[in-house]
C-alpha positions in Angstrom: 84.9 37.3 73.5 84.4 40.8 74.4 82.7 42.0 77.1 80.3 45.0 77.4 81.3 47.5 79.7 79.6 50.7 80.8 82.4 53.6 80.4 82.9 55.9 83.4 85.7 58.2 84.4 88.4 57.0 86.9 88.3 59.5 90.3 92.1 60.0 89.5 91.1 61.4 86.1 88.7 64.0 87.6 91.2 65.1 90.4 93.9 65.7 87.0 91.5 67.4 84.9 90.4 69.5 88.3 94.3 70.7 89.0 94.5 71.3 85.3 92.1 73.8 85.3 92.9 75.3 88.7 96.8 75.9 87.1 94.8 76.9 83.8 92.9 79.6 85.8 95.9 80.7 87.6 98.1 81.2 84.1 95.1 83.3 82.7 95.1 85.6 85.7 98.7 86.1 85.9 98.9 86.8 82.5 96.4 89.7 82.5 97.6 91.2 85.4 94.5 90.5 87.7 96.3 88.6 90.3 98.7 91.7 90.9 95.7 93.4 92.9 95.4 90.4 95.2 99.1 90.9 96.3 98.8 94.8 96.3 96.0 94.9 98.4 97.4 92.0 101.0 100.3 94.4 101.6 98.4 97.7 102.1 96.6 95.7 105.0 99.8 94.8 106.6 100.7 98.2 107.4 101.5 99.2 110.8 98.8 102.5 109.9 96.1 100.6 108.5 96.5 98.1 111.4 96.3 100.7 114.0 93.5 102.8 111.9 91.6 99.0 111.8 91.8 98.5 115.5 89.8 102.2 116.3 93.1 103.9 116.8 92.2 107.4 117.6 95.8 108.9 116.1 98.4 108.0 114.2 101.1 105.2 114.6 104.2 105.5 116.1 107.6 103.5 115.0 109.2 102.5 118.0 110.7 100.1 120.4 108.5 98.3 122.6 109.9 99.7 125.8 109.0 103.3 124.3 105.2 101.9 124.1 103.8 102.6 127.3 100.1 104.5 128.9 97.7 104.9 126.4 99.9 102.6 123.7 99.3 99.3 122.5 102.6 97.8 120.8 101.9 95.4 118.1 105.0 93.9 117.3 107.5 94.3 114.7 107.5 93.2 110.7 105.4 96.2 109.5 107.1 97.8 106.3 106.0 101.3 107.3 107.2 100.7 111.1 110.6 98.3 111.0 111.2 99.2 114.5 107.8 98.1 116.1 104.3 99.3 115.7 103.0 101.2 118.5 99.2 102.9 118.2 97.4 105.2 120.1 93.8 104.3 122.0 92.3 106.6 124.5 
């Protein structure tokens, strides 16, 4: 004899559906070109010029090594596309 059971969704099925939906949204964003704007903004935010400006620097940055960055200058390190030797900002 068959027992009556209430139909229910398992936790695994719900998690699988959520992951599938996230993947679908990412694919749609990639195909429509909307995801490219995000990566462009991230690249611009990481430039030495924009970092100095955001920190309140009063003049343009300099592309110098750490030992050349003295006085009112603040050395921010390397890894910037527009300052491969090192980012040095002027603060008065």
